[in-house]
PyMOL Python script that loads the backbone (N, CA, C, O; Angstrom):
from pymol import cmd

cmd.read_pdbstr("""\
ATOM      1  N   MET A   1     110.055  18.464   0.683  1.00  0.00           N
ATOM      2  CA  MET A   1     110.256  19.845   1.129  1.00  0.00           C
ATOM      3  C   MET A   1     110.641  20.708  -0.079  1.00  0.00           C
ATOM      4  O   MET A   1     111.403  20.274  -0.943  1.00  0.00           O
ATOM      5  N   ALA A   2     110.114  21.910  -0.129  1.00  0.00           N
ATOM      6  CA  ALA A   2     110.354  22.819  -1.251  1.00  0.00           C
ATOM      7  C   ALA A   2     111.782  23.355  -1.207  1.00  0.00           C
ATOM      8  O   ALA A   2     112.326  23.596  -0.129  1.00  0.00           O
ATOM      9  N   ASP A   3     112.384  23.541  -2.373  1.00  0.00           N
ATOM     10  CA  ASP A   3     113.716  24.126  -2.403  1.00  0.00           C
ATOM     11  C   ASP A   3     113.634  25.636  -2.209  1.00  0.00           C
ATOM     12  O   ASP A   3     112.547  26.212  -2.155  1.00  0.00           O
ATOM     13  N   VAL A   4     114.790  26.259  -2.105  1.00  0.00           N
ATOM     14  CA  VAL A   4     114.843  27.694  -1.801  1.00  0.00           C
ATOM     15  C   VAL A   4     114.176  28.523  -2.888  1.00  0.00           C
ATOM     16  O   VAL A   4     113.460  29.474  -2.575  1.00  0.00           O
ATOM     17  N   GLY A   5     114.389  28.191  -4.144  1.00  0.00           N
ATOM     18  CA  GLY A   5     113.784  28.949  -5.241  1.00  0.00           C
ATOM     19  C   GLY A   5     112.270  28.909  -5.205  1.00  0.00           C
ATOM     20  O   GLY A   5     111.610  29.928  -5.410  1.00  0.00           O
ATOM     21  N   THR A   6     111.717  27.729  -4.944  1.00  0.00           N
ATOM     22  CA  THR A   6     110.267  27.587  -4.861  1.00  0.00           C
ATOM     23  C   THR A   6     109.721  28.364  -3.670  1.00  0.00           C
ATOM     24  O   THR A   6     108.695  29.036  -3.775  1.00  0.00           O
ATOM     25  N   SER A   7     110.413  28.268  -2.535  1.00  0.00           N
ATOM     26  CA  SER A   7     109.977  29.005  -1.343  1.00  0.00           C
ATOM     27  C   SER A   7     110.006  30.510  -1.589  1.00  0.00           C
ATOM     28  O   SER A   7     109.115  31.233  -1.144  1.00  0.00           O
ATOM     29  N   PHE A   8     111.036  30.981  -2.303  1.00  0.00           N
ATOM     30  CA  PHE A   8     111.138  32.407  -2.609  1.00  0.00           C
ATOM     31  C   PHE A   8     109.976  32.858  -3.493  1.00  0.00           C
ATOM     32  O   PHE A   8     109.386  33.913  -3.258  1.00  0.00           O
ATOM     33  N   ILE A   9     109.653  32.071  -4.492  1.00  0.00           N
ATOM     34  CA  ILE A   9     108.556  32.433  -5.389  1.00  0.00           C
ATOM     35  C   ILE A   9     107.223  32.431  -4.632  1.00  0.00           C
ATOM     36  O   ILE A   9     106.382  33.301  -4.859  1.00  0.00           O
ATOM     37  N   ILE A  10     107.029  31.469  -3.746  1.00  0.00           N
ATOM     38  CA  ILE A  10     105.808  31.431  -2.926  1.00  0.00           C
ATOM     39  C   ILE A  10     105.739  32.666  -2.035  1.00  0.00           C
ATOM     40  O   ILE A  10     104.690  33.299  -1.921  1.00  0.00           O
ATOM     41  N   ALA A  11     106.871  33.008  -1.399  1.00  0.00           N
ATOM     42  CA  ALA A  11     106.915  34.188  -0.535  1.00  0.00           C
ATOM     43  C   ALA A  11     106.628  35.459  -1.334  1.00  0.00           C
ATOM     44  O   ALA A  11     105.889  36.329  -0.873  1.00  0.00           O
ATOM     45  N   LEU A  12     107.204  35.565  -2.518  1.00  0.00           N
ATOM     46  CA  LEU A  12     106.967  36.728  -3.375  1.00  0.00           C
ATOM     47  C   LEU A  12     105.494  36.830  -3.758  1.00  0.00           C
ATOM     48  O   LEU A  12     104.917  37.918  -3.742  1.00  0.00           O
ATOM     49  N   GLY A  13     104.889  35.695  -4.100  1.00  0.00           N
ATOM     50  CA  GLY A  13     103.461  35.687  -4.426  1.00  0.00           C
ATOM     51  C   GLY A  13     102.610  36.148  -3.254  1.00  0.00           C
ATOM     52  O   GLY A  13     101.667  36.919  -3.436  1.00  0.00           O
ATOM     53  N   LEU A  14     102.933  35.685  -2.057  1.00  0.00           N
ATOM     54  CA  LEU A  14     102.179  36.106  -0.868  1.00  0.00           C
ATOM     55  C   LEU A  14     102.336  37.598  -0.607  1.00  0.00           C
ATOM     56  O   LEU A  14     101.368  38.268  -0.247  1.00  0.00           O
ATOM     57  N   VAL A  15     103.547  38.124  -0.787  1.00  0.00           N
ATOM     58  CA  VAL A  15     103.767  39.566  -0.604  1.00  0.00           C
ATOM     59  C   VAL A  15     102.923  40.356  -1.596  1.00  0.00           C
ATOM     60  O   VAL A  15     102.292  41.345  -1.223  1.00  0.00           O
ATOM     61  N   LEU A  16     102.906  39.930  -2.854  1.00  0.00           N
ATOM     62  CA  LEU A  16     102.122  40.638  -3.867  1.00  0.00           C
ATOM     63  C   LEU A  16     100.628  40.597  -3.545  1.00  0.00           C
ATOM     64  O   LEU A  16      99.920  41.587  -3.731  1.00  0.00           O
ATOM     65  N   ILE A  17     100.162  39.465  -3.067  1.00  0.00           N
ATOM     66  CA  ILE A  17      98.744  39.367  -2.676  1.00  0.00           C
ATOM     67  C   ILE A  17      98.445  40.323  -1.530  1.00  0.00           C
ATOM     68  O   ILE A  17      97.478  41.083  -1.587  1.00  0.00           O
ATOM     69  N   LEU A  18      99.276  40.287  -0.487  1.00  0.00           N
ATOM     70  CA  LEU A  18      99.036  41.146   0.678  1.00  0.00           C
ATOM     71  C   LEU A  18      99.161  42.625   0.322  1.00  0.00           C
ATOM     72  O   LEU A  18      98.372  43.445   0.791  1.00  0.00           O
ATOM     73  N   GLU A  19     100.150  42.971  -0.506  1.00  0.00           N
ATOM     74  CA  GLU A  19     100.330  44.364  -0.909  1.00  0.00           C
ATOM     75  C   GLU A  19      99.185  44.856  -1.794  1.00  0.00           C
ATOM     76  O   GLU A  19      98.895  46.052  -1.812  1.00  0.00           O
ATOM     77  N   GLY A  20      98.538  43.963  -2.518  1.00  0.00           N
ATOM     78  CA  GLY A  20      97.473  44.359  -3.421  1.00  0.00           C
ATOM     79  C   GLY A  20      96.098  44.460  -2.792  1.00  0.00           C
ATOM     80  O   GLY A  20      95.185  45.019  -3.400  1.00  0.00           O
ATOM     81  N   ILE A  21      95.929  43.934  -1.593  1.00  0.00           N
ATOM     82  CA  ILE A  21      94.604  43.926  -0.959  1.00  0.00           C
ATOM     83  C   ILE A  21      94.110  45.342  -0.660  1.00  0.00           C
ATOM     84  O   ILE A  21      92.964  45.669  -0.968  1.00  0.00           O
ATOM     85  N   VAL A  22      94.952  46.181  -0.067  1.00  0.00           N
ATOM     86  CA  VAL A  22      94.487  47.523   0.333  1.00  0.00           C
ATOM     87  C   VAL A  22      94.099  48.380  -0.872  1.00  0.00           C
ATOM     88  O   VAL A  22      93.010  48.954  -0.862  1.00  0.00           O
ATOM     89  N   PRO A  23      94.944  48.498  -1.923  1.00  0.00           N
ATOM     90  CA  PRO A  23      94.488  49.308  -3.062  1.00  0.00           C
ATOM     91  C   PRO A  23      93.281  48.705  -3.782  1.00  0.00           C
ATOM     92  O   PRO A  23      92.505  49.434  -4.401  1.00  0.00           O
ATOM     93  N   LEU A  24      93.119  47.395  -3.709  1.00  0.00           N
ATOM     94  CA  LEU A  24      91.963  46.764  -4.328  1.00  0.00           C
ATOM     95  C   LEU A  24      90.678  47.099  -3.574  1.00  0.00           C
ATOM     96  O   LEU A  24      89.660  47.425  -4.184  1.00  0.00           O
ATOM     97  N   VAL A  25      90.732  47.015  -2.253  1.00  0.00           N
ATOM     98  CA  VAL A  25      89.529  47.177  -1.437  1.00  0.00           C
ATOM     99  C   VAL A  25      89.298  48.640  -1.029  1.00  0.00           C
ATOM    100  O   VAL A  25      88.156  49.093  -0.963  1.00  0.00           O
ATOM    101  N   PHE A  26      90.379  49.373  -0.755  1.00  0.00           N
ATOM    102  CA  PHE A  26      90.268  50.762  -0.274  1.00  0.00           C
ATOM    103  C   PHE A  26      91.175  51.685  -1.095  1.00  0.00           C
ATOM    104  O   PHE A  26      92.170  52.181  -0.567  1.00  0.00           O
ATOM    105  N   PRO A  27      90.862  51.925  -2.362  1.00  0.00           N
ATOM    106  CA  PRO A  27      91.784  52.702  -3.199  1.00  0.00           C
ATOM    107  C   PRO A  27      91.996  54.140  -2.721  1.00  0.00           C
ATOM    108  O   PRO A  27      93.113  54.649  -2.811  1.00  0.00           O
ATOM    109  N   GLN A  28      90.963  54.804  -2.220  1.00  0.00           N
ATOM    110  CA  GLN A  28      91.130  56.190  -1.783  1.00  0.00           C
ATOM    111  C   GLN A  28      92.011  56.283  -0.536  1.00  0.00           C
ATOM    112  O   GLN A  28      92.858  57.171  -0.436  1.00  0.00           O
ATOM    113  N   ILE A  29      91.812  55.379   0.397  1.00  0.00           N
ATOM    114  CA  ILE A  29      92.657  55.356   1.600  1.00  0.00           C
ATOM    115  C   ILE A  29      94.101  55.083   1.207  1.00  0.00           C
ATOM    116  O   ILE A  29      95.021  55.697   1.747  1.00  0.00           O
ATOM    117  N   TRP A  30      94.304  54.161   0.267  1.00  0.00           N
ATOM    118  CA  TRP A  30      95.646  53.832  -0.184  1.00  0.00           C
ATOM    119  C   TRP A  30      96.322  55.060  -0.816  1.00  0.00           C
ATOM    120  O   TRP A  30      97.494  55.325  -0.551  1.00  0.00           O
ATOM    121  N   LYS A  31      95.585  55.806  -1.648  1.00  0.00           N
ATOM    122  CA  LYS A  31      96.145  57.000  -2.286  1.00  0.00           C
ATOM    123  C   LYS A  31      96.505  58.064  -1.251  1.00  0.00           C
ATOM    124  O   LYS A  31      97.568  58.678  -1.337  1.00  0.00           O
ATOM    125  N   ASP A  32      95.623  58.285  -0.272  1.00  0.00           N
ATOM    126  CA  ASP A  32      95.910  59.270   0.775  1.00  0.00           C
ATOM    127  C   ASP A  32      97.137  58.869   1.585  1.00  0.00           C
ATOM    128  O   ASP A  32      97.987  59.705   1.892  1.00  0.00           O
ATOM    129  N   THR A  33      97.225  57.599   1.928  1.00  0.00           N
ATOM    130  CA  THR A  33      98.371  57.104   2.690  1.00  0.00           C
ATOM    131  C   THR A  33      99.650  57.229   1.874  1.00  0.00           C
ATOM    132  O   THR A  33     100.691  57.616   2.406  1.00  0.00           O
ATOM    133  N   PHE A  34      99.581  56.906   0.591  1.00  0.00           N
ATOM    134  CA  PHE A  34     100.751  57.008  -0.275  1.00  0.00           C
ATOM    135  C   PHE A  34     101.232  58.452  -0.373  1.00  0.00           C
ATOM    136  O   PHE A  34     102.435  58.711  -0.362  1.00  0.00           O
ATOM    137  N   ARG A  35     100.287  59.400  -0.469  1.00  0.00           N
ATOM    138  CA  ARG A  35     100.661  60.825  -0.499  1.00  0.00           C
ATOM    139  C   ARG A  35     101.389  61.222   0.775  1.00  0.00           C
ATOM    140  O   ARG A  35     102.385  61.944   0.727  1.00  0.00           O
ATOM    141  N   ARG A  36     100.895  60.752   1.913  1.00  0.00           N
ATOM    142  CA  ARG A  36     101.556  61.076   3.193  1.00  0.00           C
ATOM    143  C   ARG A  36     102.953  60.470   3.258  1.00  0.00           C
ATOM    144  O   ARG A  36     103.886  61.111   3.740  1.00  0.00           O
ATOM    145  N   ILE A  37     103.100  59.253   2.781  1.00  0.00           N
ATOM    146  CA  ILE A  37     104.402  58.594   2.823  1.00  0.00           C
ATOM    147  C   ILE A  37     105.412  59.335   1.951  1.00  0.00           C
ATOM    148  O   ILE A  37     106.569  59.489   2.340  1.00  0.00           O
ATOM    149  N   THR A  38     104.982  59.793   0.775  1.00  0.00           N
ATOM    150  CA  THR A  38     105.907  60.497  -0.115  1.00  0.00           C
ATOM    151  C   THR A  38     106.325  61.851   0.433  1.00  0.00           C
ATOM    152  O   THR A  38     107.310  62.421  -0.038  1.00  0.00           O
ATOM    153  N   SER A  39     105.612  62.377   1.406  1.00  0.00           N
ATOM    154  CA  SER A  39     105.994  63.668   1.987  1.00  0.00           C
ATOM    155  C   SER A  39     106.955  63.509   3.171  1.00  0.00           C
ATOM    156  O   SER A  39     107.419  64.508   3.720  1.00  0.00           O
ATOM    157  N   LEU A  40     107.256  62.279   3.568  1.00  0.00           N
ATOM    158  CA  LEU A  40     108.176  62.053   4.682  1.00  0.00           C
ATOM    159  C   LEU A  40     109.620  62.331   4.252  1.00  0.00           C
ATOM    160  O   LEU A  40     109.961  62.242   3.073  1.00  0.00           O
ATOM    161  N   GLU A  41     110.446  62.664   5.223  1.00  0.00           N
ATOM    162  CA  GLU A  41     111.875  62.864   4.972  1.00  0.00           C
ATOM    163  C   GLU A  41     112.547  61.510   4.734  1.00  0.00           C
ATOM    164  O   GLU A  41     112.006  60.468   5.101  1.00  0.00           O
ATOM    165  N   ASP A  42     113.735  61.536   4.115  1.00  0.00           N
ATOM    166  CA  ASP A  42     114.462  60.307   3.825  1.00  0.00           C
ATOM    167  C   ASP A  42     114.750  59.500   5.093  1.00  0.00           C
ATOM    168  O   ASP A  42     114.618  58.276   5.102  1.00  0.00           O
ATOM    169  N   GLY A  43     115.140  60.189   6.148  1.00  0.00           N
ATOM    170  CA  GLY A  43     115.451  59.505   7.402  1.00  0.00           C
ATOM    171  C   GLY A  43     114.245  58.787   7.976  1.00  0.00           C
ATOM    172  O   GLY A  43     114.363  57.684   8.509  1.00  0.00           O
ATOM    173  N   GLN A  44     113.088  59.414   7.864  1.00  0.00           N
ATOM    174  CA  GLN A  44     111.864  58.786   8.355  1.00  0.00           C
ATOM    175  C   GLN A  44     111.528  57.544   7.533  1.00  0.00           C
ATOM    176  O   GLN A  44     111.126  56.521   8.088  1.00  0.00           O
ATOM    177  N   LEU A  45     111.691  57.628   6.218  1.00  0.00           N
ATOM    178  CA  LEU A  45     111.430  56.477   5.358  1.00  0.00           C
ATOM    179  C   LEU A  45     112.409  55.339   5.642  1.00  0.00           C
ATOM    180  O   LEU A  45     112.030  54.168   5.658  1.00  0.00           O
ATOM    181  N   ARG A  46     113.678  55.705   5.866  1.00  0.00           N
ATOM    182  CA  ARG A  46     114.664  54.677   6.193  1.00  0.00           C
ATOM    183  C   ARG A  46     114.311  53.979   7.504  1.00  0.00           C
ATOM    184  O   ARG A  46     114.455  52.762   7.620  1.00  0.00           O
ATOM    185  N   PHE A  47     113.851  54.743   8.484  1.00  0.00           N
ATOM    186  CA  PHE A  47     113.464  54.148   9.765  1.00  0.00           C
ATOM    187  C   PHE A  47     112.287  53.193   9.577  1.00  0.00           C
ATOM    188  O   PHE A  47     112.278  52.105  10.152  1.00  0.00           O
ATOM    189  N   ILE A  48     111.300  53.587   8.782  1.00  0.00           N
ATOM    190  CA  ILE A  48     110.162  52.707   8.504  1.00  0.00           C
ATOM    191  C   ILE A  48     110.644  51.438   7.806  1.00  0.00           C
ATOM    192  O   ILE A  48     110.205  50.337   8.140  1.00  0.00           O
ATOM    193  N   GLY A  49     111.546  51.592   6.837  1.00  0.00           N
ATOM    194  CA  GLY A  49     112.099  50.429   6.150  1.00  0.00           C
ATOM    195  C   GLY A  49     112.869  49.527   7.098  1.00  0.00           C
ATOM    196  O   GLY A  49     112.753  48.303   7.026  1.00  0.00           O
ATOM    197  N   LEU A  50     113.648  50.117   7.978  1.00  0.00           N
ATOM    198  CA  LEU A  50     114.401  49.335   8.968  1.00  0.00           C
ATOM    199  C   LEU A  50     113.461  48.561   9.871  1.00  0.00           C
ATOM    200  O   LEU A  50     113.686  47.381  10.141  1.00  0.00           O
ATOM    201  N   MET A  51     112.406  49.217  10.340  1.00  0.00           N
ATOM    202  CA  MET A  51     111.449  48.533  11.214  1.00  0.00           C
ATOM    203  C   MET A  51     110.734  47.399  10.478  1.00  0.00           C
ATOM    204  O   MET A  51     110.433  46.366  11.076  1.00  0.00           O
ATOM    205  N   ALA A  52     110.465  47.584   9.200  1.00  0.00           N
ATOM    206  CA  ALA A  52     109.830  46.523   8.413  1.00  0.00           C
ATOM    207  C   ALA A  52     110.773  45.331   8.279  1.00  0.00           C
ATOM    208  O   ALA A  52     110.351  44.183   8.418  1.00  0.00           O
ATOM    209  N   VAL A  53     112.045  45.602   8.010  1.00  0.00           N
ATOM    210  CA  VAL A  53     113.023  44.520   7.878  1.00  0.00           C
ATOM    211  C   VAL A  53     113.195  43.788   9.202  1.00  0.00           C
ATOM    212  O   VAL A  53     113.184  42.558   9.234  1.00  0.00           O
ATOM    213  N   VAL A  54     113.355  44.529  10.294  1.00  0.00           N
ATOM    214  CA  VAL A  54     113.524  43.913  11.612  1.00  0.00           C
ATOM    215  C   VAL A  54     112.292  43.088  11.974  1.00  0.00           C
ATOM    216  O   VAL A  54     112.419  41.975  12.485  1.00  0.00           O
ATOM    217  N   SER A  55     111.107  43.623  11.713  1.00  0.00           N
ATOM    218  CA  SER A  55     109.876  42.877  11.998  1.00  0.00           C
ATOM    219  C   SER A  55     109.808  41.596  11.178  1.00  0.00           C
ATOM    220  O   SER A  55     109.432  40.545  11.696  1.00  0.00           O
ATOM    221  N   GLY A  56     110.165  41.677   9.917  1.00  0.00           N
ATOM    222  CA  GLY A  56     110.157  40.495   9.067  1.00  0.00           C
ATOM    223  C   GLY A  56     111.127  39.435   9.550  1.00  0.00           C
ATOM    224  O   GLY A  56     110.801  38.248   9.558  1.00  0.00           O
ATOM    225  N   VAL A  57     112.316  39.853   9.952  1.00  0.00           N
ATOM    226  CA  VAL A  57     113.303  38.905  10.473  1.00  0.00           C
ATOM    227  C   VAL A  57     112.784  38.263  11.758  1.00  0.00           C
ATOM    228  O   VAL A  57     112.950  37.060  11.962  1.00  0.00           O
ATOM    229  N   MET A  58     112.162  39.052  12.617  1.00  0.00           N
ATOM    230  CA  MET A  58     111.612  38.503  13.862  1.00  0.00           C
ATOM    231  C   MET A  58     110.516  37.477  13.575  1.00  0.00           C
ATOM    232  O   MET A  58     110.451  36.437  14.231  1.00  0.00           O
ATOM    233  N   VAL A  59     109.668  37.762  12.611  1.00  0.00           N
ATOM    234  CA  VAL A  59     108.615  36.806  12.246  1.00  0.00           C
ATOM    235  C   VAL A  59     109.234  35.512  11.727  1.00  0.00           C
ATOM    236  O   VAL A  59     108.804  34.418  12.094  1.00  0.00           O
ATOM    237  N   LEU A  60     110.252  35.645  10.866  1.00  0.00           N
ATOM    238  CA  LEU A  60     110.905  34.450  10.332  1.00  0.00           C
ATOM    239  C   LEU A  60     111.553  33.622  11.444  1.00  0.00           C
ATOM    240  O   LEU A  60     111.437  32.396  11.457  1.00  0.00           O
ATOM    241  N   PHE A  61     112.231  34.290  12.370  1.00  0.00           N
ATOM    242  CA  PHE A  61     112.839  33.571  13.484  1.00  0.00           C
ATOM    243  C   PHE A  61     111.783  32.915  14.364  1.00  0.00           C
ATOM    244  O   PHE A  61     111.958  31.781  14.808  1.00  0.00           O
ATOM    245  N   ALA A  62     110.685  33.629  14.616  1.00  0.00           N
ATOM    246  CA  ALA A  62     109.617  33.066  15.444  1.00  0.00           C
ATOM    247  C   ALA A  62     108.991  31.850  14.762  1.00  0.00           C
ATOM    248  O   ALA A  62     108.694  30.856  15.425  1.00  0.00           O
ATOM    249  N   MET A  63     108.790  31.919  13.451  1.00  0.00           N
ATOM    250  CA  MET A  63     108.203  30.797  12.734  1.00  0.00           C
ATOM    251  C   MET A  63     109.170  29.606  12.679  1.00  0.00           C
ATOM    252  O   MET A  63     108.749  28.450  12.704  1.00  0.00           O
ATOM    253  N   HIS A  64     110.446  29.905  12.604  1.00  0.00           N
ATOM    254  CA  HIS A  64     111.444  28.846  12.557  1.00  0.00           C
ATOM    255  C   HIS A  64     111.549  28.132  13.909  1.00  0.00           C
ATOM    256  O   HIS A  64     111.867  26.944  13.965  1.00  0.00           O
ATOM    257  N   ALA A  65     111.281  28.863  14.996  1.00  0.00           N
ATOM    258  CA  ALA A  65     111.359  28.292  16.353  1.00  0.00           C
ATOM    259  C   ALA A  65     110.244  27.303  16.603  1.00  0.00           C
ATOM    260  O   ALA A  65     110.395  26.397  17.422  1.00  0.00           O
ATOM    261  N   PHE A  66     109.116  27.461  15.908  1.00  0.00           N
ATOM    262  CA  PHE A  66     107.983  26.565  16.136  1.00  0.00           C
ATOM    263  C   PHE A  66     108.001  25.507  15.128  1.00  0.00           C
ATOM    264  O   PHE A  66     107.132  24.636  15.131  1.00  0.00           O
TER     265      PHE A  66
END
""", "prot")
cmd.dss("prot")
cmd.show_as("cartoon", "prot")
cmd.util.cbc("prot")
cmd.orient("prot")
């Protein structure tokens, strides 16, 4: 079984791959979306960040249950 450091590096690599797919395949859509995100208020960005964290925790718990 992989130790925590190895698992973290694997997880980081997967995040970088997933985050890089959209700008690689759809650069114009990514730029338009990024412009819209930068125009949001701080509270809206915090809410999006909170939902991302909560979703990630739920996925981890769901994967741990199986």
